[in-house]
N, C-alpha and C positions, 0 to 999 in steps of 0.2 A: 368824717367828723373832724372838727377842728382840734388841733393839738393843744389849744389853751384850755380845753375842758379838763377838769380833774379826772385822772385815770384811776379806775378801781379794778383790782383783780379779784376774781371770785373762784375759790377752789372747793368744789363739792367732793364728797366721798363717791367713788364710782359705782353707785347703785341707783336704780330708777327712783326709789323713794327719797334719795338724798339729792339727786341731780335736779329734779324738777322744782322743788321749793327754792333752791339756789338760783335756778334759771328765772323763775318768776320774780324773785327779789331783784335780780340783776336787771330785768326788763323795767321794773318799777324805777330803779335808780337811773337807768338810761332815759326814761320818760321825763325825769326831772333835770335833764341836761348834763349828766355825767357820761364820760366814756367808760364803758364796762367791757372787760374781757373775761369770759368764763373759761377756766382752764380744766379741760378733761384729761384724765390720765389715759394711757394707751389702752388699758383693758376695756374701759367704757367706750373710747373713741372708735374701736374696731366695729362695734355693732350699733352705735348711735345713729339714729335718723334725725339729722339736725334741721330745724325749720329754715327754709331758704330766705324768708323775708324778715329775719330777726333784726332787732335794733341793736344787738350786741355782737361783739366779736367772739369767736370760739377758737381756742388754740389747744394744742395737745402737748403734754410732757410725758416722758417715759416713767412708768411705775415698775419697770423691770420685767413685766409679764411677757414681753416680746422676745426675751432671751431664750425661750423655748423650754427651759427646765422648770417644771412645776414644783413648787415648794412641797416638802414631804409632810408638813403639818400646818395647821392653821396658825400656829405660833411663828413658824418659818415664813408663812405668807405675809404676816403683818410686819415682821422684821425687814423682809425684802422690800415691802411696799413703803414703809416709813423711811428707810435708807435711801431708796431711789427717788422718792418724792422730795425729800429734803434737799438732796443734791441737785436734782433737775429743776426744782422750783427756784432755787438760788440762781442757777444759771439763766433761767428764763427772765427773772427780774433784772439781772445784770444786762442781758441783751436788750430788753425793753428800754433800759435807761438811756441808751444812745438816741432813740427816736421819740419815744413818748413815755417818760418815766411815770411809774405808778406811785400813788400816794398812800393807798390803803390796800391791804389784803383782807378780804372777807373769806374765812376758811371754815370748813365743816368742823364742828366741835369735836368730832372723834378723830381729827388729825391735829392734835395740839402741837406737834413738832413744827407745824406750819407757822405758828405764832413766833417761835424762836427764829425761824428763817426770816420772817418779815422784819423783825426788830434788828437782826444782824445786818439786813440789807437796807436799813433806814426807813422802812415803811411802818405805818401804824397797822395794828391788827384788830380785826373784829371777829369774834367767835359767833358762829351761826348754828343754833340748836334746832334740829328738825323733829324732835319728839316732844311729847306733852310735858308740861311743867311738873306734874305729879310724878311722872316716870323719871325725869331728871333729878328730882328730889330724892328718889330711891337710890339712884346711882351715886349721888353725893354721900348718902349715908353708908353705902358700901365702901366708897373711897375713904371715908373717915373711920372705917372699921366698926361702925355702929350697927351695921347689918352684916352678918357673916354669910358667905356663900360657900358650900351648900347651906341653904337656910336652916336655922336651928330652932326658931320660934314658930309656933303654929299660928299666931296672930300678932300683927305689928300695929303699933299706934305711933304714927309719925306726925310731926307738927302740921296743923292745918289741913289734914287729910282724913278721909273716912277710914275706919279700921280696915286693915287688909289681912286676909288669910293667905296662906302659902300659895294657893292656886291663883291668887290675884297678883302675884309678884312676877317680874320678868323671868321667863323660862329659857334655860340654856341646855336642857337635857338632850336636845336633838343634835348637839355638836359633839363629835368624838374628840374631846379636848380635856385631858386629865389636868392640864395646867390652868384651866379656867381663863384662857387667853381673852375671849370675848368679854367676859365679866370685867377683867382688868382694863380692857380697851375702853369700855363704856364708863367705868369708874374714873379712868384717867382723863376724861373730859374736864375734870376739875383740878388736874395736876398743876397747871400754870395759869388758871383762869384769872387769878388776881392781877396778872400782868397784861391782860387784854385791855385794849383802849375802848372797845365797845363790846357789848354782849346782846345779841339778838335771839329771839325765839319765835318759832312759827306757831303762835297761838294768839288768842285775843283776851283782853283783860277780863271781861265779864264771864268768860267760859270757865276760867280757873282762878277766880278772884282770890280766894283765901290762900292757896298754896303759892300763887304768884307773889302775893304780898310778903309771904314768908321768905321766898327766894330773893326778892328785891331788898329785903332787910339785910341780906348778906352780900349780894353783888348787884351791880346796876343793870339787871336784865331789862330789855325793852321789847315789848311785843310788836311783831310786824305781820301777824297773820290775820286771816288766812292769806298766805302769799299769793295764791293763784287768782284772787280777786282784787289784789291791790291796784292793778292798772286799769281795771274796768268795773269798778263798783257800780252795781245797779244796771249795768249794760249787759247785752247778750254776750255770752262767752265767745271768744274767738275759737275757731275749730282747733282741735288738738293737733291736727296736721301742721298747723301754723304756729302754735304757741308752746308746744312741749317738745323736749328731746325724748324720743322713745327708743328703748333698747329692744323693742319687739315690733314686728310689723303690724300695723293697724288693719282690722277688718272694718273699715269705716263705713262704706256705703251699705254693706250687708247688715250691719248692726242698726243703723239709723232707719233704713227702709223697713226693716222688720218691725221696729218699734212704731213707726208711723202707721202701720197697718193694725195696731192693737188699740183697744179701748183705753180711755183714761183710767189710771189707777188699777190696771189689771196685770201688771208684769212684776215678777220677782227678779231683780238683777242680782247675779251671783258672781263674785270674784274674790279670789284669795291672793291677789297681788302678784308681785314679780319674783318673789323669793321662795315662799312656802312650798314645800313638797308634801302634798296630802297623801296619806297612806291609801293603798288600793282599796282596802276594806272600807275606809271612810268615804272614798269616791262612790263605791257601790251603795252605801247607805244614803248618801246625798242624792244620787241619781234616783233611787227608788222613792225617797221622800219627796222630791220635786214632782215626780209623776203622780204619786198618790195625793198630793195637795190639790191636784186638778187646776192649778193656776198656770198661766203663761210664765215662761222663764227665759231669760237671756243669761247664759252661763259662759263665763270666760275660763277656758281650759288651755293653758299654754301648750305649745306643740310638744314640749318635753314631758308633759303630764298626760297627753291624750291616750297613751297605751293603758292607762289605769281605768279608763271608762269601761263599764260593762259592755260585753259583746253586743253589737247591733244597737247600742243605745241611741245613737244619732237618728237612725231610721225609726226606732221605736218611739222616740220623743218628738218626731218631726211635726206632729199636729199641734203640740203645745209649746215646744221649746226650740231655741236656736243656740247652738254651741259654736263659739268663735275662739280663736287663739288670743286675740287682744282687741280692745275696743276703746273708743274715746270716752273715758269714764266721766269726765266733768259734764260732757254733753248728754250722756246717757242719764245721769242723775237728775238733770234738769228737764228731761223729757216728760211730757204729761202722762205717758203710759206707765211710768215706773211707780209702783206702789211701795216697795221696800227694797232694802239692800242687804243681802246676806253676805257678810264680809269677814275677812280674817282680822279685822279691827286694826289694821295699820293706821298710823296717825294721819297720813295724807288722806286716806279713804274716809276716815272718821270726820275730818274737817270738811271734806268735799260734801259728804252727806249732810252734815249739820248746816252748811251754807246753802244747800239746795232744799232744805226742809223735808228730807226723806228719812223715815224711821229705819232702824237697823235691826238685823238679827246677827248677833256676834258669835262667831265660831273661831276664837283665837287659836293660833297655831304655834307661835314662838315669840321669844324675847318680850318686847314691850306690849305685844298684842293682848296678853293676859290682863295687864293693868288697864289698858284702854277699854277692854270689854267690861271690866268692873265699873269704870266711869260711865260708859254708855248706858248701863242698866241702872246703877244706883246713885250716880251723881248728876249726870246730864238728863237722866230719865227719858231717853230718846229711843230705847230699843230693849230687846230681850237678849240675854246671854243663854245660848242653847246649852242644855245640861248634858254632861258626858256620863257614860256608864263606868263600871269599875275598870274597864280596859282603856279608858280615855277616849272612847268613840261616841260621837253624837249619832244616835240611832235614827232610822227613817221615821219612826213614829214621833220622835221629838221634833224633827225637822218639819214634818207635816203640821204638828200642833203649833209650833212657833209661827209658821207662815199664816195659818188660819187666824191665830190670835192677833197678829199685826194687821192683816188685811181686812178681816171680817168682824173681829170682836170689839167689845167695849174698851178693852185694853188698848186696841189699835187707835181708837179715837183720841185717847189721852196722849198716846205717843205722837200722834199727828199734831196735836196742839203744842206739845213740847217742842217738836221739830220746827214748827212754824215760828215759835218764840226765838229759837236759836238762829234761825235763818235771818230774822230781823236784826238780832244783836250782832251777828257776824257782818252783816251789811253796814250796820252803824259803825263798827270798828274801822272799816276801810273807807268809808265816806269821808269827805272833807270835814275836818274837825274831830273825827273819830280817833280813838287811842292809837291804833296801828298807823293810820295815815299821818298823824301828828308826829309820831316817833320817827317815821321815815323823813318827813320834812325837816325835822331838827337835825338829823344826821346829814342830810344833803346840804343844809345851810352851813353847817360847820365845815364840810369839805370844800364848799365854794369859797369859804373865807380862810382856808389854810394858806 
């Protein structure tokens, strides 16, 4: 790449669900003629499988994790992370200055210290939000002290949002953290946001219209989602082997060959993402529910979770199901055989399903997934939220019922219609002249004229 192209640095938080939206946004910027370097921290870089034909540069800075001493608490982890990233990001910018100086740092919104570093080093800063607008609005209210955590009200009425009960709000009970470090981390996305030169969010205008309008009345948020379809709207997706950074090894051929052998609209795709640790008892209920539904299923069970599967489950389910450690999700969701997606309701997974026109069965596990599940059922009207019992478990009978409702029932037809509508609106947002595509073009135009 020529040195006269504006150079943009992109710093994602080191987790699969944060890295890939940043990578996809980076590729879009590169396709518009910018030089883009994505900066991985050492924790992510160790396990990342980086696409070989990428149009962007990938570099690594230390986040302190390679020093060998694991932090004693989650609070210590983030203190170490922020201190190391601030120091080493500054050093990286200074080193780049001699050969190809950067003009802008696009940083993950949950690393607000990166904005301070960018401004100290003479760069402009762009905050990049990877969660839903509605979820971000909740974190803003926590930041302002308008919502207390642990939650005190049984029902909340926030501007431009559907009423929310406590089990619709982000959940942090899975974290052994008496100081509420993660809650503060997410609320602190707004700590210096007024100083950001740009603010981007991975959603699209028509999906969250009302709450986005409320957010934009306070900060200049610009939608740029769904980021994974920005550089190929309306075209066949590139394979995940070539367009995503994966922190897990893909079972690519196995997944796609198995799907190819199934009838159209006959498969339940099941995945709970890269972070959630599903309880062993819940795995048992899920396994039995899938079998009793009598539907074909493709189930992603990370290698670290495999021991929770019922004994002999893989052989027991071999006629109806395939269990893999990881798979190319964007391609799976666009496969003709997939009828619905049983999901943890992570925001990337939700956007990918909406963009593929696939109905959802939401089984949220943690953090923002509870709120996303509420949106999936009651706002986007594109899926069902599986009901839990008094112990917080989704029982096998509920799993079977949800699958049959989505695939076979009248409810399923309505969900399919709604899914089809969102698929078209997501495509419209990233097509030329669409809201997300236009926001990217305006950003690039400003950078080319700096």
